N, C-alpha and C positions, 0 to 999 in steps of 0.2 A: 790445964786439961784442954781449955777451949782452943789453945794454939795447935795442940797435937792432933785434935779432931779437925780442925780447918786445913792444915797445911796439906794432909793427902788429898782432899777434895780439889784445892787448889792447882796441886801437880796434875791431876787426871784431867780435868777440864779440857786444856788444849788437845790431849790427845783423843779425847772422845769427840771432839769437834773434828778434828782430821778423819778420824774414822769415818764419821757421818758424812762428811764431804767427800771423800774417797768412794764410800757406797752409792752415793748420789749419783756421783759423775759417771762410775761405772754402769749404773742402771740405765743412765741417758744414752751413753755410748752404745749400749747393747742394744736399746730401742730403737735408737736410730739405724743401726746397721742391719738390724731385722727387717724394718720398713723399707729401708733402701733397697735391699735384697730382694724383698718380695714385689717391688714394683719396677725393677730394672728391666728393660727390654732386653731379650736372647740377643747374642751377637749375631750379626747378619754380614753376609758378604756384599761389597758393593753393588754387584748385578741384582742380588735379591732385595735389596733396599732401594732399587731403583723404581721411579714411578714412571710407568709406560706412558707415552703420548698415544692419544685415542688412534692416530693413523698406524701405528706400530701394532696395536691391539687388533685393528681390522685386517692388517696383511697377515698377522700371524693366526687369526681366527680363519682367515680364508684359506691358508696352508694347511690347517688341522684337516679340514673335509675335502681339499681338492687338491691335494698332493700327497696320496695314499704310500708312493713310492719314494717318498722324501728327495725330490728332484731340486727342490729350490732350497739352497743352503742360507736360510735366514736365521741370523742369531744376533742377540742385541747386547751389547756391552756398556755403551755409551748412549746418551740420551737420542742422538739423531742419527745412530747407526742405520736405521732403516732407510734413509735416503741414499744410501750406497748399494743397498740389496739390488739383486738381479732384476732388471726389468722395471726398476723404479725411479722416477725422476721428481725431484721436489722443487718447490718455490717457497722461500720463505718457511722452511720446515714444515710445508704441507705437501702431499702426495698430489701431483698434477697430472702424470702419466704413469699407467702400469701396462707395461706390454710384454707379455709372457708368451710369445709366439713360438709354437714348436719345442716346449720345454719337456713334453711327455706328462704332462699333468694327468692323472687319472683319479676320479673321484667326482664331487658334486659341487656347484657354484651354491653354497649354502646362504640362506637369507642372512641379514643382519652381520655380514661380513664387511665386503668390499662397498656395500652399499652406504656405508657410514664414513666414506671418504668424500666428503661434500664439497672437495675443491678439485675434485678430478675432472680433467677436460678429455683424456683419450684413455679407453679401456680396450684392450686387444688380447683376446685369449686364443688366437686362432692356432689351428692344427695340432689340437691336444684330445684327450680321452675324457672330456668331461660330459657328463650325463645328468638325466633328471631335468626339471623344470627350471627354467630360468627365473631366478628370484626377483622380487619387487625391486625395481631401480629407481622407484619415483623420486627418491631422496637425491639422486645426484643430478641437480637442476643444472650443473655448470657443464655437464658433459656434451662434448662436440662431436665426438667418434666413438662408437660402439661397434666393435668388430669381433664377433662370436663365431666365425664361420669354422668349420672342419671340426666339429665335434659331435657329439651325438645327445644334445639338447632335445628334449621331447616335450610334449603338451602342447597347447596353442599357443598363438602368438601373444606374447607378454602385454597385457593391457598398460602396465605401468611405464613402458616405452612411450605411449601415446602424450605423457605428462612431460617429456624432456624436449622443451620448446626450443632449446638452444643446438639440438642434433642436427649436424649437417652430413655425417656418414654413418649409415646403417647396414651392417653386414651379418644376416642370420642364415646365410647359404650354407649348404652341405651340412644338415642337421636332421631331426627327426620331427620337426615340427609339424602340426596337423590343424584343420579346421580353416575356417575363412580368415583373409586378410581383412583387418578392420578398416572400416571407412574412416576412422579417425586419423588415419596416416594423413589426410589432407590438412589437418590442423598442423603438421610439422614443416611450417611453410619455408624454412632454412635449407631442406635437404638438398644435398647435390648429387649423392650417391645412394642408391637404394638396391642391395642384392638380398633376394628371398629366394634364390634358386636352389633345386636340389633338396626340397623338402616334400611334405605332403599336403600343402595347402589345396584347398578346394573351394569350389563356389565361383562368383563373380569378383573378377578385379575391381577395386573401387576406383571411380575417376579420380586420378591423380592429376592435379592442376598447378601443382609448383613451377613457377618459371624458373626456379635454381636448379631443377633437376638436369643433370647432365649423364648419368649412368642409371640404368634401370636394367634390372635383370630378374625375371620371374620363371626361368626356364625349368624344365624337370618337375612341374608342379601338375595339379589337375584343375587348371583355371579356364575361365572363359570371360570374354568382354575385350572392349577396346583398351588398346594400349594408349599411354599419354600423347596427347597430340603436339607436344613442344617439339618442334623441328631440331632442337639443339639437343636431343636426348638421344644416348645410344642404347637401343634396345635389343636385348638378347632373348629371342624366342626360341632357341634351340641350344643344345650342348655344343661344345667344341667352339671352333672360331666363326660358326656360321652365325652371321646377324642378320635381322629383318627389321624393316621399317615398315611393314603392314600394319595396317589398323585393324587387322582381324586377329585376335589372340585366341587359338585353341591349343591347350596344352595336352589335350588327349591323345594326339598323334605320337606313336611310339617313336622313341629315340633312336636316331641312327647310331 
């Protein structure tokens, strides 16, 4: 009788063991699959997964506010595509020149856009339709040429420009800037060209004694005072081709 009772138990034990193992493995597989599915990232395209370099972000941020008519064809598919964009010149992957002359840009030069291009040497936005104040440019410590003429920039002379000690060329002519020309311009001792003509500046012209100054134009404003005494300086006191070397500056005379 004992044999009859023990034999069925002996025969079913391997089956029970296999069943238990199978259930355990199935549970583990299902659990792992659920966890993996819940944590797996969504499928993304290579462009969407691209980490944008800071210079590309700056250029695209500028375009968002300054190019309302979508004149700049800026698209990024590879990491350094932005170095091939219109008006952009790079050195070692960093933007050093941005020249957007006559591109038909319309909008504003928003803060915290191009001002983050801290390796920028030349910035030219000539002959566009940009308006509003010129933003804080004090972070562009390597800038040598700042040319923003023939736009509709308004407000006063940007004080941040006085902190750009490497600046050699400054052109803010043909805008809507008003108020006095700051005395701090004397601190920019590398200036070779200064054009502030055709704005609404008023008051006394500060005594500019930079020995490097070669071109100086403050015509079509409302300024008084002596012009720089450097004999090498070309001074424009009137519009057109008429130049004067007079030491008396009176911009109240009606323009011809």
